[in-house]
C-alpha positions in Angstrom: 135.8 50.7 -123.8 132.5 53.1 -122.9 129.8 55.4 -124.0 129.2 59.1 -122.2 128.0 58.6 -118.8 124.9 60.8 -118.3 127.0 63.7 -116.8 129.3 63.7 -119.8 126.4 63.7 -121.9 124.2 66.3 -120.7 128.3 68.0 -121.0 128.2 67.5 -124.2 124.6 68.4 -125.4 125.9 71.9 -124.0 129.5 71.9 -125.4 127.9 71.1 -128.8 125.3 73.9 -128.1 128.1 76.5 -128.4 128.4 75.8 -132.1 126.4 77.0 -135.2 127.3 73.1 -136.3 127.1 70.2 -134.2 129.7 68.7 -135.8 132.2 71.5 -135.0 132.0 70.5 -131.4 133.9 66.7 -132.2 137.9 68.1 -131.2 136.4 69.1 -127.6 134.2 66.4 -127.7 137.1 64.0 -128.0 138.7 65.7 -125.3 136.3 64.9 -122.7 135.5 61.2 -123.8 139.6 60.9 -122.7 139.6 62.7 -119.5 136.2 60.6 -119.0 138.5 57.0 -119.9 142.0 58.3 -119.9 141.9 57.3 -123.6 139.1 57.5 -126.1 137.1 54.6 -126.5 135.3 52.6 -129.5 131.8 53.1 -127.8 132.5 56.9 -127.5 133.5 57.6 -130.6 129.9 56.2 -132.1 128.5 58.4 -129.6 130.1 61.6 -130.1 129.1 60.6 -133.6 125.3 59.9 -132.6 125.4 63.2 -131.0 126.7 65.5 -133.7 125.6 63.9 -136.8 128.5 62.3 -138.1 129.7 58.6 -139.2 131.3 57.1 -137.0 134.4 56.9 -139.2 134.7 60.3 -139.7 135.4 61.2 -135.5 137.5 58.2 -135.8 139.2 60.0 -138.8 139.2 63.0 -137.1 140.6 61.6 -133.8 143.4 59.2 -135.6 144.6 62.7 -136.9 146.1 64.4 -133.6 148.7 62.7 -131.0 147.4 63.3 -128.2 144.0 61.6 -128.7 144.9 57.8 -127.6 142.8 55.0 -128.5 144.8 52.2 -126.5 144.6 52.3 -122.5 148.0 54.4 -121.2 149.8 54.8 -117.8 147.9 57.3 -115.3 150.9 59.7 -116.7 152.4 60.2 -119.8 155.8 61.1 -119.9 157.4 62.6 -123.5 160.7 62.5 -123.8 162.1 64.7 -126.6 164.6 63.1 -129.4 164.7 65.9 -131.4 168.3 68.4 -132.9 168.1 70.5 -130.6 167.2 68.1 -127.3 169.1 65.2 -129.0 172.6 67.2 -128.6 171.6 68.3 -125.0 171.0 64.7 -124.0 167.9 63.5 -125.1 168.7 60.3 -125.6 170.6 59.7 -123.1 167.8 61.6 -121.1 165.0 58.9 -122.8 167.4 56.0 -121.9 167.6 56.9 -118.6 163.8 57.0 -118.1 163.3 53.6 -120.2 165.8 51.9 -117.8 164.0 53.8 -114.4 160.6 52.8 -115.4 161.5 49.5 -116.8 160.0 49.6 -119.9 161.1 50.8 -123.2 159.6 53.7 -125.4 155.7 52.5 -126.1 155.1 50.1 -123.5 153.2 50.8 -120.4 154.8 50.1 -116.3 152.9 46.9 -115.0 151.7 48.7 -112.0 149.5 51.3 -114.7 151.5 54.3 -113.8 153.5 55.2 -116.4 153.5 54.9 -120.0 157.0 56.0 -122.1 156.5 58.0 -125.7 159.3 58.7 -127.8 158.0 61.9 -128.9 158.9 64.9 -132.1 159.8 68.3 -130.9 157.2 70.0 -128.5 158.3 73.4 -128.8 160.9 74.2 -126.0 164.2 73.8 -127.9 165.7 76.7 -125.5 164.8 74.6 -122.9 166.8 71.3 -123.4 166.6 68.2 -122.8 162.7 68.2 -121.8 159.9 66.5 -121.3 156.4 66.1 -120.3 154.0 64.3 -117.9 150.5 64.8 -119.3 151.5 67.5 -121.4 153.1 69.7 -118.4 157.0 70.5 -119.5 159.5 70.1 -117.3 162.4 71.7 -119.0 165.9 71.2 -118.5 165.9 68.3 -117.4 168.7 66.2 -116.0 168.7 62.1 -114.4 168.2 63.3 -111.2 165.6 65.4 -111.7 163.6 62.8 -113.8 164.4 60.6 -110.9 162.6 62.7 -108.0 159.7 63.6 -110.5 158.5 59.9 -110.5 159.2 59.6 -106.7 156.6 62.5 -106.2 154.3 61.4 -108.7 154.5 57.9 -107.5 153.6 59.8 -103.3 151.0 61.5 -105.3 152.8 64.7 -104.1 151.8 66.6 -107.6 148.5 66.1 -108.0 147.8 69.7 -107.7 150.4 70.2 -110.0 149.9 67.2 -112.2 145.9 65.6 -113.0 145.5 62.3 -114.0 146.0 61.6 -118.0 143.1 62.8 -120.3 142.4 65.9 -117.6 142.8 68.6 -120.4 142.0 71.7 -117.8 141.1 71.7 -114.3 138.4 74.4 -115.1 135.5 73.5 -116.8 133.8 76.1 -119.1 130.4 77.3 -118.3 129.0 79.8 -120.4 125.1 81.3 -119.0 122.5 81.2 -121.9 122.6 85.4 -121.4 126.0 85.5 -122.0 126.0 82.9 -124.7 127.0 84.8 -128.7 124.2 83.3 -130.0 125.4 81.1 -133.0 123.2 80.3 -135.6 123.2 77.7 -138.6 125.2 79.2 -141.7 122.8 77.2 -144.0 120.6 79.3 -146.0 122.9 82.0 -145.7 122.4 83.0 -142.5 125.4 84.1 -140.4 126.6 83.3 -136.8 126.0 86.4 -134.3 129.5 87.0 -133.4 129.7 87.8 -137.5 126.9 89.5 -138.1 127.2 92.2 -135.0 131.0 92.8 -137.2 130.4 96.7 -139.0 130.9 95.8 -142.5 134.3 96.7 -143.7 134.4 100.1 -146.1 134.3 99.3 -150.3 138.1 99.9 -151.6 138.4 103.3 -153.5 138.2 103.4 -156.6 141.4 103.1 -159.2 142.1 106.4 -160.4 142.4 105.8 -164.5 145.6 106.2 -166.0 
């Protein structure tokens, strides 16, 4: 378990500066913590609470609400196999069984080498592409058993490193907003509004109702 590194704490403060209220940065900071360690450590959530002015319990409450945040270590590659109705009808259950047999671990478990974690998941919004799965939330559509075996071999050999990063990597390109291009967030306390709101023209008043 770890707090943010010095470098990531600086990045966290940059992210917080984009929002009118520091606590609005909680979810981006949870992603940053997961990118750092591969999961969201308890110490990292305590650090986030300090940075945004929340209690650790409030940060845990946010973290635990979203499936994509993992509070325990997972494998380098998280394999989510959909077994909801569309995938189930087209072989999702059989695909999950094949995944478990191929990797030698049941859903919810991690391989002994720490490379793969398998999850049996609900709909992942690719019903027309069933059966489908995700590896670190990157889709594989209409995947056959043989295609899964090749996928595992490619991941083990590092041939997909440019396509599927390690778990926790949300995006490869980090957003940085120069100070002269920022929207100018301001505190909503006291009636003031962020610049992106105040820059909008006020809507015209509704026409007067006709008397009957």
